[in-house]
VEXDOTI-924111 format. One record per residue (C-alpha): residue number from 1; residue in three letters; z, x negated, y negated. Coordinates in nm, 4 decimals, decimal comma, always signed. Last residue first. Layout:
<rs>
  resi  resn        pz        px        py
   NUM   ALA         Z         X         Y
...
</rs>
This chain:
<rs>
  resi  resn        pz        px        py
    83   THR   +3,2947   -3,4849  -12,5183
    82   ILE   +3,6544   -3,3700  -12,4676
    81   ASP   +3,8229   -3,6884  -12,5927
    80   ILE   +4,1916   -3,6033  -12,6324
    79   ILE   +4,3754   -3,6743  -12,9578
    78   PHE   +4,7320   -3,7692  -13,0607
    77   ASN   +4,8913   -3,9537  -12,7684
    76   GLU   +4,5529   -4,1064  -12,6717
    75   ILE   +4,5547   -4,2903  -13,0045
    74   LEU   +4,8477   -4,5089  -12,9013
    73   ALA   +4,6482   -4,7997  -12,7547
    72   ALA   +4,4311   -4,8264  -13,0674
    71   GLY   +4,7308   -4,8841  -13,2906
    70   VAL   +4,8490   -4,6095  -13,5214
    69   ARG   +4,7796   -4,5156  -13,8838
    68   LYS   +5,0641   -4,3162  -14,0354
    67   ASP   +5,1073   -3,9424  -14,0951
    66   LEU   +5,0741   -3,7982  -13,7464
    65   LEU   +4,9735   -3,4658  -13,5920
    64   GLU   +4,9805   -3,3937  -13,2189
    63   ILE   +4,7324   -3,2803  -12,9556
    62   VAL   +4,4138   -3,2566  -13,1628
    61   LYS   +4,1060   -3,2041  -12,9445
    60   TYR   +3,8197   -3,4503  -12,9823
    59   SER   +3,4451   -3,3971  -12,9661
    58   PHE   +3,1733   -3,6636  -12,9924
    57   VAL   +2,8238   -3,5558  -13,0904
    56   ALA   +2,5310   -3,7955  -13,0503
    55   ASN   +2,2299   -3,8594  -13,2752
    54   ASN   +2,3826   -4,1837  -13,4077
    53   LYS   +2,7254   -4,0402  -13,4880
    52   HIS   +2,8198   -3,6723  -13,5326
    51   VAL   +3,1978   -3,6236  -13,5005
    50   SER   +3,3330   -3,2881  -13,3833
    49   ILE   +3,7066   -3,2254  -13,4306
    48   VAL   +3,8583   -2,9475  -13,2203
    47   ASP   +4,1786   -2,7904  -13,3528
    46   GLN   +4,4636   -2,7533  -13,0986
    45   ILE   +4,7316   -2,8721  -13,3487
    44   ARG   +4,6372   -2,7966  -13,7064
    43   LEU   +4,4463   -2,9870  -13,9749
    42   GLU   +4,4615   -2,9231  -14,3457
    41   LYS   +4,1269   -2,9235  -14,5236
    40   SER   +4,1191   -3,1882  -14,7989
    39   PRO   +3,8036   -3,3538  -14,6637
    38   LYS   +3,6136   -3,0248  -14,7132
    37   ILE   +3,4769   -2,8213  -14,4220
    36   THR   +3,1681   -2,7678  -14,2077
    35   GLN   +3,2611   -2,5408  -13,9195
    34   SER   +3,2152   -2,6142  -13,5478
    33   ASN   +3,5934   -2,5962  -13,4783
    32   ILE   +3,6497   -2,8696  -13,7374
    31   LYS   +3,3431   -3,0649  -13,8450
    30   ILE   +3,2631   -3,4302  -13,9129
    29   HIS   +2,9104   -3,5349  -14,0146
    28   GLY   +2,9016   -3,2769  -14,2948
    27   LYS   +2,8288   -3,5139  -14,5844
    26   ALA   +3,1754   -3,4456  -14,7303
    25   ILE   +3,3338   -3,5376  -14,3958
    24   ILE   +3,1486   -3,8705  -14,3878
    23   GLU   +3,2500   -3,9541  -14,7447
    22   THR   +3,6163   -3,8686  -14,6947
    21   ALA   +3,6304   -4,0775  -14,3753
    20   GLN   +3,4681   -4,3720  -14,5557
    19   SER   +3,7300   -4,3410  -14,8294
    18   ARG   +4,0015   -4,3423  -14,5626
    17   THR   +3,8700   -4,6630  -14,4124
    16   LYS   +3,7521   -4,7747  -14,0690
    15   CYS   +3,6696   -4,4278  -13,9360
    14   LEU   +3,7613   -4,2527  -13,6069
    13   ARG   +4,0732   -4,4707  -13,6062
    12   VAL   +4,3371   -4,2067  -13,5329
    11   CYS   +4,4913   -4,2539  -13,8786
    10   TRP   +4,1514   -4,2519  -14,0572
     9   VAL   +4,0487   -3,9171  -13,9074
     8   PHE   +4,3979   -3,7843  -13,9849
     7   LYS   +4,3760   -3,8928  -14,3502
     6   ASP   +4,0366   -3,7291  -14,3988
     5   LEU   +4,1536   -3,4091  -14,2283
     4   ARG   +4,4584   -3,3647  -14,4503
     3   ILE   +4,7949   -3,3485  -14,2780
     2   LYS   +5,0588   -3,0776  -14,2421
     1   MET   +5,3853   -3,0946  -14,0520
</rs>
């Protein structure tokens, strides 16, 4: 299974909308494995997503890929907070 980064960020509720996710990634506020990338970059299992918000960096490890937005209670099945 393959999924674009902007869609994954939206699916696991790191952003409210997919367009907002695309914009934040394009500005360089979200990185994969410490590298600035494009919103269309395909994500893999075990990748580390770094999110820069309000002078803080939050890191998440991808456990499983998904293609639909999930409820807040189910997010822990797809990413682990390793901040």
